[in-house]
N, C-alpha and C positions, 0 to 999 in steps of 0.2 A: 504494499500500499504506499509506504513511504517513497519508494522508487517512482511510482506514478506521479506524485506530487512533485518530486524533483524534476521529472521529465517535463511536466507542464511549465515549471518555472523556467527551465532552460529553454523551452519553445518560446515563452514570452521574452526571455532576455535576447534570444537570437532574432526574433521579430523586431524588437526595439532596435537592436543593432543595425539590422538591415534597413530599417526605416531611416535612422540617423545617416547611415552611409548614402541612401539614396537622396536625402535632403542635402547632403554635403555636395553631391554630383550636381544637383540642380543649382545650388548657390555658385559653384565653380563655373558652370556653363553659363549662368546669367552674367557673371562678371567678365567672362570672355566675349559674350555678345556685346556688352557695353563697350568694350575696347574696339569692336569691329562694326559700328553701327553704319547704316547706309546713309547716304546724303540726306534722304528725306526724313530719317530719324533724327539726325542731327539739327535739321532745319526745325522740326516740330519740337524737339527738346529745348532749344533755345527760347521757344515761347511757352513751355509748360513749366520749365523748372523755376525755382525759388518763388512758388506761389504766385505767379504772375497772371494767371487765369482765374478769376473769381477767388482768390485767396485759397485754391485748392492744391494740396501737396500731392505732386505726381512723383512716382518713382519709375525708372526706366529699367526694362528687363527684370521685371519682378516674378519670382516664382509663386504660382498658385497651384497647389496640388503637384501633379506631375508635369504641368505646363510652365512656360514662361511667357508671360504677356509683355508686349513691347513697351506699354505705358500703363501704369495703374495708379488710380487715386483710391487707396485703401479705404478712407474714410467715406467716400461715397459709393464704394464697390463698383467703380467704373474702370473697365479695361478698354484701352485704345490700341487697335491693331493696324499696323500699315502692311500692305501687301504689294509685293512686286509681281511682275508677270508670271513667275513660277506658280503662284497661287491660282492661276487660271486653269492649270492642268487638273484632270480628273482625280487623280490620287491626292493632290494637295487640297481639292475642294472637299473631299470626303474627310480628311484629316481636319481641316479647318472646322467643318461642321460638328464633328465629334468634339473638338476642343471647345466650340462655342457653347454646345449643349451642356457640356461639363460645367463651364463657367457659370452658366445660367442656373444650373442646378445648385450651385454654391452661393447663389444670391448676387452674382455679378452681372452688370449691365455690359454688353460688348458693342463697341462701335467699331467698324472697319472702314478703312479708306486706302484708296490706291496710292502708291507712292507719287504718281504723276498728279494726283489731286493736291497732295501736300505741296508739291513743287510748283504748280500752277495756280493754285487757288487756296493758299494758306489761310487767308482771312475766312474763307468759306468753311474750311475744316475746323477752324477756331470756334467760329460761330456755332457750328453743330455740337461741338464738345461743350461750349458754353451753355447751350440750351438744355443739355442733359443734366449739367451740373446744377443749373438753376431749378429744373424740375424736381431734382431729389432734395432741394432746400426748402420747397414749399411745405408749409404747415400741413399736416394731415387734417382732413375735413373733420369737423365737430359732428358728433351725432346730432340728429334733428331733435329739437325739444319735443315733438310729437311722440318720439319713441320712449320718453321718460327719462332719458339719459342726457346729461350735459346741460340741462336747465337747472336753475336755482330752485325752483319749486316742486313740490311733490305732486303727483297725479292722484286723483281721487276716483 
């Protein structure tokens, strides 16, 4: 009986060790991607960094689960992805779809832009990001007084 408990502990420790190793690989990969950013990523990053857009703090090449998003506003759960021509290929499209579905399942909103949009219409891209940032800062609607919640008086 004691051996089984020990085996279960070893399995949990092994699992934690593997997870930490995977997390370390994701962080290392994210660091490498930051050093090799595309022109479009560099252009957008200059406008997102240092809370320049709606005072939102963005991170670049930020790990989320098994994925690394190009730009992330963690506080607003907003991921901004830039796609080059390779993302138009079928295998990349299916990967991007799986990745987007995963991020959505984790509560992230995902915006995708083509690199040429960033290079040719940066203000439009920033406007789209700003709209989403402002949407997520709107106060949630108060319950209707008719429902009996949210009003100062009691219903009889």
